[in-house]
Biotite code that builds the C-alpha atoms (Angstrom):
import biotite.structure as struc

atoms = struc.array([
    struc.Atom([0.000, 0.000, 0.000], chain_id="A", res_id=1, res_name="SER", atom_name="CA", element="C"),
    struc.Atom([2.920, 2.385, 0.611], chain_id="A", res_id=2, res_name="ILE", atom_name="CA", element="C"),
    struc.Atom([4.086, 1.873, -2.947], chain_id="A", res_id=3, res_name="GLN", atom_name="CA", element="C"),
    struc.Atom([0.619, 2.294, -4.436], chain_id="A", res_id=4, res_name="ARG", atom_name="CA", element="C"),
    struc.Atom([-0.773, 5.043, -2.195], chain_id="A", res_id=5, res_name="ASP", atom_name="CA", element="C"),
    struc.Atom([2.301, 7.137, -1.331], chain_id="A", res_id=6, res_name="ILE", atom_name="CA", element="C"),
    struc.Atom([5.297, 6.518, -3.594], chain_id="A", res_id=7, res_name="PHE", atom_name="CA", element="C"),
    struc.Atom([3.375, 6.087, -6.861], chain_id="A", res_id=8, res_name="SER", atom_name="CA", element="C"),
    struc.Atom([0.374, 8.378, -6.383], chain_id="A", res_id=9, res_name="ALA", atom_name="CA", element="C"),
    struc.Atom([-0.291, 12.076, -5.834], chain_id="A", res_id=10, res_name="PRO", atom_name="CA", element="C"),
    struc.Atom([-2.689, 12.995, -3.069], chain_id="A", res_id=11, res_name="ASP", atom_name="CA", element="C"),
    struc.Atom([-5.515, 15.442, -2.412], chain_id="A", res_id=12, res_name="ALA", atom_name="CA", element="C"),
    struc.Atom([-3.139, 18.024, -0.891], chain_id="A", res_id=13, res_name="SER", atom_name="CA", element="C"),
    struc.Atom([-1.502, 18.517, -4.273], chain_id="A", res_id=14, res_name="GLY", atom_name="CA", element="C"),
    struc.Atom([1.624, 16.537, -3.436], chain_id="A", res_id=15, res_name="ARG", atom_name="CA", element="C"),
    struc.Atom([3.012, 14.835, -6.525], chain_id="A", res_id=16, res_name="VAL", atom_name="CA", element="C"),
    struc.Atom([3.929, 11.155, -6.545], chain_id="A", res_id=17, res_name="ALA", atom_name="CA", element="C"),
    struc.Atom([7.364, 10.486, -5.049], chain_id="A", res_id=18, res_name="CYS", atom_name="CA", element="C"),
    struc.Atom([8.197, 8.372, -8.087], chain_id="A", res_id=19, res_name="SER", atom_name="CA", element="C"),
    struc.Atom([7.629, 11.446, -10.246], chain_id="A", res_id=20, res_name="GLY", atom_name="CA", element="C"),
    struc.Atom([11.188, 12.512, -9.381], chain_id="A", res_id=21, res_name="CYS", atom_name="CA", element="C"),
    struc.Atom([12.570, 9.331, -7.852], chain_id="A", res_id=22, res_name="HIS", atom_name="CA", element="C"),
    struc.Atom([12.483, 7.119, -10.940], chain_id="A", res_id=23, res_name="ASN", atom_name="CA", element="C"),
    struc.Atom([14.994, 5.496, -13.294], chain_id="A", res_id=24, res_name="ALA", atom_name="CA", element="C"),
    struc.Atom([15.178, 8.625, -15.451], chain_id="A", res_id=25, res_name="GLN", atom_name="CA", element="C"),
    struc.Atom([15.472, 11.131, -12.596], chain_id="A", res_id=26, res_name="GLY", atom_name="CA", element="C"),
    struc.Atom([17.207, 9.103, -9.895], chain_id="A", res_id=27, res_name="ALA", atom_name="CA", element="C"),
    struc.Atom([20.637, 10.544, -10.600], chain_id="A", res_id=28, res_name="ARG", atom_name="CA", element="C"),
    struc.Atom([19.219, 13.948, -9.697], chain_id="A", res_id=29, res_name="PHE", atom_name="CA", element="C"),
    struc.Atom([17.300, 12.601, -6.703], chain_id="A", res_id=30, res_name="ALA", atom_name="CA", element="C"),
    struc.Atom([19.962, 11.001, -4.534], chain_id="A", res_id=31, res_name="GLY", atom_name="CA", element="C"),
    struc.Atom([20.129, 7.986, -6.859], chain_id="A", res_id=32, res_name="ASN", atom_name="CA", element="C"),
    struc.Atom([16.890, 6.787, -5.271], chain_id="A", res_id=33, res_name="LEU", atom_name="CA", element="C"),
    struc.Atom([14.409, 5.094, -7.591], chain_id="A", res_id=34, res_name="ASN", atom_name="CA", element="C"),
    struc.Atom([10.953, 4.709, -6.011], chain_id="A", res_id=35, res_name="LEU", atom_name="CA", element="C"),
    struc.Atom([9.264, 3.256, -9.087], chain_id="A", res_id=36, res_name="ALA", atom_name="CA", element="C"),
    struc.Atom([7.204, 0.101, -8.572], chain_id="A", res_id=37, res_name="ASP", atom_name="CA", element="C"),
    struc.Atom([9.737, -2.642, -9.165], chain_id="A", res_id=38, res_name="GLN", atom_name="CA", element="C"),
    struc.Atom([12.750, -0.806, -7.732], chain_id="A", res_id=39, res_name="ALA", atom_name="CA", element="C"),
    struc.Atom([11.644, 0.868, -4.490], chain_id="A", res_id=40, res_name="ALA", atom_name="CA", element="C"),
    struc.Atom([12.137, -1.935, -1.963], chain_id="A", res_id=41, res_name="TYR", atom_name="CA", element="C"),
    struc.Atom([15.617, -2.818, -3.204], chain_id="A", res_id=42, res_name="GLY", atom_name="CA", element="C"),
    struc.Atom([16.542, 0.862, -3.222], chain_id="A", res_id=43, res_name="GLN", atom_name="CA", element="C"),
    struc.Atom([15.427, 1.467, 0.359], chain_id="A", res_id=44, res_name="LEU", atom_name="CA", element="C"),
    struc.Atom([15.906, -1.396, 2.806], chain_id="A", res_id=45, res_name="VAL", atom_name="CA", element="C"),
    struc.Atom([19.414, -1.668, 4.279], chain_id="A", res_id=46, res_name="ASN", atom_name="CA", element="C"),
    struc.Atom([20.759, 0.618, 1.534], chain_id="A", res_id=47, res_name="VAL", atom_name="CA", element="C"),
    struc.Atom([23.183, 3.410, 2.450], chain_id="A", res_id=48, res_name="PRO", atom_name="CA", element="C"),
    struc.Atom([22.206, 6.956, 1.567], chain_id="A", res_id=49, res_name="SER", atom_name="CA", element="C"),
    struc.Atom([24.103, 8.337, -1.403], chain_id="A", res_id=50, res_name="ASN", atom_name="CA", element="C"),
    struc.Atom([24.096, 11.841, 0.055], chain_id="A", res_id=51, res_name="ASN", atom_name="CA", element="C"),
    struc.Atom([24.772, 11.383, 3.773], chain_id="A", res_id=52, res_name="LYS", atom_name="CA", element="C"),
    struc.Atom([27.713, 9.183, 4.731], chain_id="A", res_id=53, res_name="PRO", atom_name="CA", element="C"),
    struc.Atom([26.814, 6.673, 7.436], chain_id="A", res_id=54, res_name="GLY", atom_name="CA", element="C"),
    struc.Atom([23.061, 7.026, 6.965], chain_id="A", res_id=55, res_name="ALA", atom_name="CA", element="C"),
    struc.Atom([20.920, 4.075, 5.891], chain_id="A", res_id=56, res_name="VAL", atom_name="CA", element="C"),
    struc.Atom([17.703, 4.735, 4.005], chain_id="A", res_id=57, res_name="ARG", atom_name="CA", element="C"),
    struc.Atom([15.581, 2.170, 5.862], chain_id="A", res_id=58, res_name="VAL", atom_name="CA", element="C"),
    struc.Atom([16.778, 0.239, 8.899], chain_id="A", res_id=59, res_name="ILE", atom_name="CA", element="C"),
    struc.Atom([14.218, -2.522, 9.541], chain_id="A", res_id=60, res_name="PRO", atom_name="CA", element="C"),
    struc.Atom([12.744, -2.124, 13.029], chain_id="A", res_id=61, res_name="GLY", atom_name="CA", element="C"),
    struc.Atom([14.257, 1.348, 13.539], chain_id="A", res_id=62, res_name="ASP", atom_name="CA", element="C"),
    struc.Atom([12.225, 4.170, 12.001], chain_id="A", res_id=63, res_name="PRO", atom_name="CA", element="C"),
    struc.Atom([13.904, 6.923, 14.043], chain_id="A", res_id=64, res_name="ASP", atom_name="CA", element="C"),
    struc.Atom([17.332, 6.123, 12.594], chain_id="A", res_id=65, res_name="ASN", atom_name="CA", element="C"),
    struc.Atom([16.074, 5.435, 9.068], chain_id="A", res_id=66, res_name="SER", atom_name="CA", element="C"),
    struc.Atom([17.166, 8.271, 6.803], chain_id="A", res_id=67, res_name="TYR", atom_name="CA", element="C"),
    struc.Atom([13.940, 8.023, 4.784], chain_id="A", res_id=68, res_name="LEU", atom_name="CA", element="C"),
    struc.Atom([11.958, 9.057, 7.875], chain_id="A", res_id=69, res_name="ILE", atom_name="CA", element="C"),
    struc.Atom([14.409, 11.808, 8.696], chain_id="A", res_id=70, res_name="GLN", atom_name="CA", element="C"),
    struc.Atom([14.113, 13.221, 5.163], chain_id="A", res_id=71, res_name="LYS", atom_name="CA", element="C"),
    struc.Atom([10.303, 13.136, 5.028], chain_id="A", res_id=72, res_name="ILE", atom_name="CA", element="C"),
    struc.Atom([10.018, 14.663, 8.516], chain_id="A", res_id=73, res_name="GLU", atom_name="CA", element="C"),
    struc.Atom([12.690, 17.296, 7.889], chain_id="A", res_id=74, res_name="GLY", atom_name="CA", element="C"),
    struc.Atom([14.744, 16.187, 10.890], chain_id="A", res_id=75, res_name="ALA", atom_name="CA", element="C"),
    struc.Atom([17.778, 18.196, 11.989], chain_id="A", res_id=76, res_name="PRO", atom_name="CA", element="C"),
    struc.Atom([20.980, 16.965, 10.387], chain_id="A", res_id=77, res_name="GLY", atom_name="CA", element="C"),
    struc.Atom([19.603, 15.907, 7.021], chain_id="A", res_id=78, res_name="ILE", atom_name="CA", element="C"),
    struc.Atom([21.558, 16.929, 3.973], chain_id="A", res_id=79, res_name="LEU", atom_name="CA", element="C"),
    struc.Atom([19.651, 18.846, 1.342], chain_id="A", res_id=80, res_name="GLY", atom_name="CA", element="C"),
    struc.Atom([15.964, 19.566, 1.611], chain_id="A", res_id=81, res_name="GLN", atom_name="CA", element="C"),
    struc.Atom([13.066, 17.917, 3.332], chain_id="A", res_id=82, res_name="ARG", atom_name="CA", element="C"),
    struc.Atom([11.170, 15.624, 0.974], chain_id="A", res_id=83, res_name="MET", atom_name="CA", element="C"),
    struc.Atom([9.117, 16.107, -1.046], chain_id="A", res_id=84, res_name="PRO", atom_name="CA", element="C"),
    struc.Atom([11.442, 18.845, -2.146], chain_id="A", res_id=85, res_name="ARG", atom_name="CA", element="C"),
    struc.Atom([10.655, 22.475, -1.562], chain_id="A", res_id=86, res_name="GLY", atom_name="CA", element="C"),
    struc.Atom([7.979, 23.892, 0.672], chain_id="A", res_id=87, res_name="THR", atom_name="CA", element="C"),
    struc.Atom([5.479, 21.067, 0.334], chain_id="A", res_id=88, res_name="GLY", atom_name="CA", element="C"),
    struc.Atom([2.915, 19.881, 0.419], chain_id="A", res_id=89, res_name="PRO", atom_name="CA", element="C"),
    struc.Atom([4.654, 17.253, 2.509], chain_id="A", res_id=90, res_name="PHE", atom_name="CA", element="C"),
    struc.Atom([3.414, 13.818, 3.469], chain_id="A", res_id=91, res_name="LEU", atom_name="CA", element="C"),
    struc.Atom([0.584, 13.930, 5.979], chain_id="A", res_id=92, res_name="THR", atom_name="CA", element="C"),
    struc.Atom([1.175, 12.760, 9.558], chain_id="A", res_id=93, res_name="PRO", atom_name="CA", element="C"),
    struc.Atom([-0.935, 9.699, 8.700], chain_id="A", res_id=94, res_name="GLY", atom_name="CA", element="C"),
    struc.Atom([1.223, 8.859, 5.675], chain_id="A", res_id=95, res_name="GLN", atom_name="CA", element="C"),
    struc.Atom([4.388, 9.232, 7.750], chain_id="A", res_id=96, res_name="VAL", atom_name="CA", element="C"),
    struc.Atom([2.865, 7.002, 10.446], chain_id="A", res_id=97, res_name="LEU", atom_name="CA", element="C"),
    struc.Atom([2.150, 4.299, 7.853], chain_id="A", res_id=98, res_name="ILE", atom_name="CA", element="C"),
    struc.Atom([5.787, 4.348, 6.715], chain_id="A", res_id=99, res_name="ILE", atom_name="CA", element="C"),
    struc.Atom([7.043, 4.420, 10.319], chain_id="A", res_id=100, res_name="ARG", atom_name="CA", element="C"),
    struc.Atom([4.841, 1.438, 11.190], chain_id="A", res_id=101, res_name="THR", atom_name="CA", element="C"),
    struc.Atom([6.102, -0.527, 8.179], chain_id="A", res_id=102, res_name="TRP", atom_name="CA", element="C"),
    struc.Atom([9.703, 0.106, 9.224], chain_id="A", res_id=103, res_name="ILE", atom_name="CA", element="C"),
    struc.Atom([8.942, -0.684, 12.882], chain_id="A", res_id=104, res_name="ARG", atom_name="CA", element="C"),
    struc.Atom([7.442, -4.013, 11.753], chain_id="A", res_id=105, res_name="GLN", atom_name="CA", element="C"),
    struc.Atom([10.738, -4.915, 10.083], chain_id="A", res_id=106, res_name="GLY", atom_name="CA", element="C"),
    struc.Atom([10.146, -3.365, 6.635], chain_id="A", res_id=107, res_name="ALA", atom_name="CA", element="C"),
    struc.Atom([8.727, -6.547, 5.094], chain_id="A", res_id=108, res_name="PRO", atom_name="CA", element="C"),
    struc.Atom([8.707, -6.892, 1.319], chain_id="A", res_id=109, res_name="ASN", atom_name="CA", element="C"),
    struc.Atom([4.950, -7.266, 1.009], chain_id="A", res_id=110, res_name="ASN", atom_name="CA", element="C"),
])
């Protein structure tokens, strides 16, 4: 559902799909992160960030230390901008909670 409802789809707030920038064609401009359907899981789980040395995009069971969460929440210490880029609209608290829960549950490939 994260892939379908968040990464691959815009929402009512006007936020564009994450895969609109994070795709095979644009990944080199977007931290080399491809969030298109078949690539997202392999690009996220236990994969080091290309932009922040020592950071891991998704650490199964540990949402607070997963760089994906830090980027979408705009946490202190991120490199570059909060995602989605610019001034928003950003993911809703509910969308962030869904991603946090998935990571907390071990980031299963389901």
